[in-house]
C-alpha positions in Angstrom: -33.0 -38.5 -7.9 -33.1 -35.0 -6.6 -29.6 -33.4 -6.5 -28.8 -30.4 -4.3 -25.6 -28.4 -4.6 -24.5 -26.0 -2.0 -23.0 -25.6 1.5 -22.5 -28.7 3.6 -25.4 -28.9 6.0 -25.1 -32.1 8.1 -28.4 -31.4 10.1 -31.1 -33.9 9.2 -34.3 -33.7 11.2 -35.9 -36.8 9.5 -35.8 -40.1 11.4 -32.9 -42.3 10.4 -34.1 -45.9 9.7 -30.7 -47.3 8.7 -27.2 -46.4 7.5 -25.9 -48.4 4.5 -22.1 -48.2 4.9 -21.0 -51.3 2.9 -20.2 -53.5 5.9 -22.8 -56.1 4.9 -21.5 -56.3 1.4 -17.9 -56.7 2.6 -18.9 -59.4 5.1 -20.8 -61.3 2.4 -17.8 -61.4 0.0 -15.4 -62.4 2.8 -17.7 -65.2 3.9 -16.7 -67.9 1.4 -19.6 -70.2 2.0 -22.2 -67.4 1.9 -20.7 -65.7 -1.1 -20.6 -68.9 -3.1 -24.2 -69.5 -2.3 -25.0 -65.9 -3.3 -23.1 -66.3 -6.6 -24.8 -69.6 -7.3 -28.2 -68.0 -6.9 -27.4 -64.9 -9.0 -25.8 -67.0 -11.7 -28.8 -69.3 -12.1 -31.0 -66.2 -12.2 -29.1 -64.7 -15.1 -28.4 -68.0 -17.0 -31.7 -68.1 -18.9 -30.8 -70.9 -21.2 -29.3 -73.0 -18.4 -26.1 -73.8 -20.3 -23.8 -73.0 -17.4 -22.4 -69.9 -19.0 -23.5 -66.3 -19.3 -23.8 -64.6 -22.7 -23.4 -60.9 -23.3 -27.2 -60.6 -23.4 -27.7 -62.5 -20.2 -25.2 -60.3 -18.4 -27.1 -57.1 -19.4 -29.4 -57.1 -16.3 -26.3 -57.4 -14.0 -24.6 -54.5 -15.9 -27.7 -52.4 -15.5 -27.9 -53.0 -11.8 -24.3 -52.1 -11.3 -24.8 -48.8 -13.2 -27.8 -48.0 -11.1 -25.8 -48.7 -7.9 -23.1 -46.3 -9.2 -25.7 -43.6 -9.5 -25.6 -43.6 -13.4 -28.6 -42.7 -15.5 -30.3 -45.7 -17.4 -28.2 -47.2 -20.1 -28.9 -45.5 -23.4 -30.1 -42.2 -21.9 -26.7 -40.5 -21.6 -23.8 -40.9 -24.1 -21.4 -39.6 -21.4 -22.2 -42.5 -19.1 -22.9 -45.3 -21.6 -19.1 -46.0 -21.9 -19.1 -46.9 -18.2 -21.7 -49.6 -18.9 -19.5 -50.9 -21.7 -16.5 -50.9 -19.4 -18.4 -52.9 -16.8 -19.5 -55.4 -19.4 -15.8 -55.7 -20.5 -14.8 -56.5 -16.9 -16.8 -59.7 -17.3 -16.1 -60.5 -21.0 -12.6 -58.9 -21.4 -13.9 -57.2 -24.5 -14.6 -60.4 -26.4 -18.0 -61.8 -27.5 -17.4 -64.9 -25.5 -19.5 -66.4 -22.7 -18.6 -66.0 -19.1 -18.1 -69.0 -16.8 -19.3 -69.1 -13.2 -15.7 -68.8 -12.0 -15.1 -65.7 -14.0 -18.5 -64.3 -12.9 -17.6 -64.9 -9.2 -14.2 -63.2 -9.5 -15.4 -60.1 -11.3 -18.5 -59.8 -9.0 -16.3 -60.1 -5.9 -14.1 -57.2 -7.2 -17.1 -55.0 -8.0 -18.9 -55.6 -4.7 -15.7 -54.9 -2.7 -15.3 -51.7 -4.6 -18.8 -50.7 -3.8 -18.3 -51.6 -0.1 -15.3 -49.3 -0.1 -17.3 -46.5 -1.7 -20.1 -46.9 0.8 -17.7 -46.9 3.7 -16.4 -43.5 2.5 -19.9 -42.1 1.6 -22.6 -44.0 3.5 -26.3 -43.9 2.4 -28.6 -42.8 5.2 -32.1 -44.2 5.0 -34.7 -41.6 6.2 -38.3 -42.1 7.1 -40.4 -39.0 6.3 -43.7 -39.2 8.2 -44.9 -35.6 8.4 -43.6 -34.8 11.8 -40.7 -32.7 10.6 -43.0 -30.9 8.1 -45.2 -29.9 11.0 -42.2 -28.6 12.9 -41.2 -26.5 9.9 -44.7 -24.9 9.7 -44.8 -24.2 13.4 -41.3 -22.6 13.7 -41.0 -18.8 13.7 -39.1 -18.5 10.4 -41.9 -20.2 8.4 -43.7 -17.1 7.3 -40.5 -15.3 6.2 -39.5 -18.3 4.0 -43.0 -18.6 2.6 -43.0 -14.9 1.7 -39.7 -15.2 0.0 -41.1 -18.1 -2.1 -44.2 -16.0 -3.0 -42.1 -13.0 -4.0 -40.5 -15.2 -6.7 -43.8 -15.8 -8.5 -45.8 -12.8 -7.5 -44.6 -10.6 -10.5 -45.9 -13.2 -12.9 -49.5 -12.8 -11.7 -49.5 -16.6 -11.4 -52.6 -18.4 -10.2 -52.7 -19.8 -6.6 -52.1 -23.4 -7.8 -48.9 -22.4 -9.5 -47.7 -20.4 -6.5 -48.3 -23.3 -4.2 -46.6 -25.8 -6.5 -43.6 -23.6 -6.6 -43.6 -23.4 -2.9 -43.7 -27.2 -2.6 -40.8 -27.5 -5.0 -38.7 -25.3 -2.8 -39.0 -27.6 0.2 -36.4 -30.3 0.8 -35.8 -33.3 3.1 -34.5 -30.8 5.7 -38.0 -29.3 5.8 -39.6 -32.8 6.1 -40.7 -33.0 2.5 -39.8 -35.9 0.3 -38.2 -35.0 -3.1 -41.0 -33.3 -5.1 -39.3 -34.2 -8.4 -40.0 -37.9 -7.8 -43.0 -39.2 -9.9 -44.3 -41.3 -7.0 -44.3 -38.3 -4.6 -46.0 -36.1 -7.2 -48.8 -38.6 -8.1 -49.4 -40.0 -4.6 -48.7 -37.0 -2.3 -48.6 -33.6 -4.0 -51.4 -33.9 -6.6 -54.0 -35.5 -4.3 -53.2 -32.7 -1.7 -53.7 -30.1 -4.4 -57.0 -31.7 -5.5 -58.3 -31.7 -1.9 -57.3 -28.1 -1.4 -59.0 -26.8 -4.6 -62.1 -28.9 -4.3 -64.2 -26.0 -3.2 -62.4 -22.8 -4.2 -61.4 -20.9 -7.4 -57.8 -20.7 -8.6 -57.3 -17.0 -8.7 -54.2 -14.9 -8.4 -53.5 -14.7 -4.7 -52.4 -11.9 -2.4 -49.5 -12.6 0.0 -51.9 -13.2 2.9 -53.9 -15.7 0.8 -50.8 -17.5 -0.3 -49.6 -17.9 3.3 -52.9 -19.2 4.5 -53.4 -21.7 1.7 -49.7 -22.8 1.8 -50.2 -23.8 5.4 -53.4 -25.7 4.5 -51.6 -27.5 1.7 -48.8 -28.5 3.9 -51.2 -29.7 6.6 -52.8 -32.0 4.0 -49.4 -33.3 2.9 -48.4 -33.9 6.5 -51.6 -36.0 7.0 -50.8 -38.1 3.9 -47.2 -38.6 5.1 -48.5 -39.8 8.4 -50.7 -42.4 6.7 -48.1 -43.3 4.1 -44.5 -42.5 5.2 -42.0 -42.1 2.5 -38.5 -43.7 2.7 -35.7 -41.6 1.3 -32.1 -42.6 0.6 -29.8 -39.6 1.5 -26.2 -39.3 0.4 -23.6 -36.5 0.8 -20.3 -36.2 -1.0 -17.7 -33.5 -0.7 -15.1 -33.7 -3.5 -12.2 -31.7 -2.2 -9.2 -33.4 -3.9 -8.0 -35.0 -0.7 -8.5 -38.5 -2.0 -6.5 -37.8 -5.2 -3.8 -36.3 -3.1 -3.6 -39.4 -0.9 -3.4 -41.6 -4.0 -0.6 -39.5 -5.7 1.4 -39.7 -2.5 1.1 -43.5 -2.3 3.6 -44.5 -4.9 3.1 -48.3 -4.4 -0.7 -48.2 -4.8 -0.5 -45.6 -7.6 2.0 -47.7 -9.6 -0.1 -50.8 -9.1 -3.2 -49.1 -10.4 -1.4 -47.6 -13.4 0.0 -51.0 -14.3 -3.4 -52.5 -14.1 -4.9 -49.7 -16.2 -2.3 -50.0 -18.9 -2.7 -53.8 -19.0 -6.4 -53.6 -19.8 -6.4 -50.9 -22.6 -6.4 -52.0 -26.2 -3.0 -51.7 -28.0 -1.8 -51.7 -31.5 1.0 -53.9 -33.0 3.5 -51.3 -31.7 2.2 -51.7 -28.1 0.7 -48.3 -28.2 -2.8 -47.1 -27.4 -5.0 -44.1 -28.1 -5.2 -41.2 -25.7 -9.0 -41.6 -25.7 -8.6 -44.6 -23.4 -7.4 -42.4 -20.6 -11.0 -41.7 -19.8 -11.7 -45.4 -19.2 -8.5 -45.7 -17.2 -9.5 -42.8 -15.0 -12.8 -44.6 -14.3 -10.9 -47.7 -13.3 -9.0 -45.8 -10.6 -11.6 -43.3 -9.7 -12.8 -45.1 -6.5 -9.2 -45.3 -5.2 -9.0 -41.5 -5.6 -12.4 -40.8 -4.0 -13.8 -39.7 -7.4 -17.2 -40.6 -9.0 -17.4 -42.3 -12.4 -17.3 -40.0 -15.4 -20.9 -39.2 -16.3 -22.3 -39.6 -12.8 -22.1 -35.9 -11.6 -22.2 -33.0 -14.1 -20.1 -30.7 -11.9 -17.4 -33.3 -11.6 -17.5 -34.0 -15.3 -16.6 -30.4 -15.9 -13.6 -30.7 -13.7 -12.5 -33.9 -15.4 -13.1 -32.4 -18.9 -10.7 -29.5 -18.0 -8.1 -32.1 -17.0 -8.7 -34.0 -20.3 -8.1 -30.8 -22.3 -4.8 -30.3 -20.5 -3.5 -33.5 -22.1 -5.3 -33.1 -25.5 -7.1 -36.3 -24.9 -9.0 -36.2 -28.2 -6.2 -35.5 -30.6 -6.2 -39.2 -31.7 -2.5 -39.7 -31.0 -1.1 -43.2 -30.0 1.1 -43.3 -27.0 3.3 -45.8 -25.3 3.1 -47.1 -21.7 5.5 -44.5 -20.2 3.5 -41.6 -21.8 0.2 -43.1 -20.9 1.0 -43.4 -17.2 2.6 -39.9 -17.2 -0.6 -38.3 -18.7 -2.9 -40.2 -16.3 -0.9 -38.8 -13.4 -1.2 -35.3 -14.9 -5.0 -35.7 -15.2 -5.2 -36.7 -11.5 -3.0 -33.8 -10.5 -5.2 -31.4 -12.5 -8.3 -32.7 -10.9 -6.8 -32.4 -7.4 -5.7 -28.8 -7.9 -9.2 -27.8 -9.3 -11.0 -29.4 -6.3 -8.6 -28.0 -3.8 -9.4 -24.5 -5.2 -13.1 -25.1 -5.4 -14.5 -28.2 -3.7 -17.8 -29.7 -4.9 -20.4 -30.7 -2.4 -23.2 -32.9 -3.7 -26.3 -34.0 -1.7 -28.9 -36.3 -3.2 -32.2 -37.7 -2.0 -34.0 -40.5 -3.8 -37.2 -42.2 -2.9 -36.9 -45.9 -2.0 -40.1 -47.6 -3.3 -39.3 -51.3 -3.0 -36.6 -53.8 -3.5 -35.3 -54.2 -7.1 -37.9 -56.2 -9.2 -36.0 -56.4 -12.5 -34.8 -59.7 -14.0 -31.6 -59.4 -11.9 -31.4 -58.3 -8.3 -27.7 -58.6 -8.4 -26.9 -55.7 -6.2 -29.8 -55.9 -3.7 -27.3 -56.3 -0.8 -28.5 -55.6 1.8 -32.2 -55.5 0.7 -34.2 -52.5 1.6 -37.6 -53.9 2.3 -39.5 -50.8 3.4 -42.0 -49.3 0.9 -43.6 -45.8 1.2 -47.0 -47.4 0.5 -46.9 -49.5 3.7 
């Protein structure tokens, strides 16, 4: 996934194929007959030993799918987000190494899918079809040469060969220019590298002048445009502006806030004195994050920094055990700190990820609705 931080630019030239806003997911869960059929299918898919219950191991593909849907890195690749995978698993197992019945699976899956639907309603995913048309418009517009010169000036002092200069130029282009994310391995191996090979088939790779770079950059983009015409790339585009307004709404709604705090306290481990460690405040924040329009901890680095500052405020890692009253008080202080930080400096995050095909792992738990378009079609 290619993440872009900066000003909010709502202009998208690429063709919108669809908008995934959570309505289909919500309708599925609310349709009792359809949802029961869905659960039955998914349960059978996960129940490898056909004993009518799901073990911790059998639940792992479902947990992995949920993490991916939340935008988290793969399990095991980031210590910061691995605890979220553990928390998702605990939703099913309640923290015990026991098997999960179909009824329990249905109840938890319903809650998770409805939470996802609410998140998609706030922040829809726009599916874009990039077919080379917008890239051609970029090359043809009056400002193209000035942008290309600015790119060239960044690598000119390094006496870099033409190939490196051109690759740097491609990396600077975004979906707004009509270019799919150049950080995606599929785009690199199927679009960028073949275009470079075609361009350099009959010429040396020397250090270019500005004029040479401009001419060859246009040629390269023309080759890429042709490839995109033959094999359009489908990109999922999302935008999020974290400005603290969601946290403010939650803090102002005493009924909802108290209900969430009660639920959070109920689920954290406690000692014989009915106290818990401060460290579980992180998990509780994740539990109520969606209601405050916040991402899970570990999903967005810039938001992690904001949350870490809030955690420092309450000395979350001092190892102290606290009772229910203190726990809820500190959780509200964390939310207030996050709100104030975001009100002073909102964080805008835009991301573009290439959609290759429907999920093909052992579990297609969250493939609702399916995206059946492939860039190789």
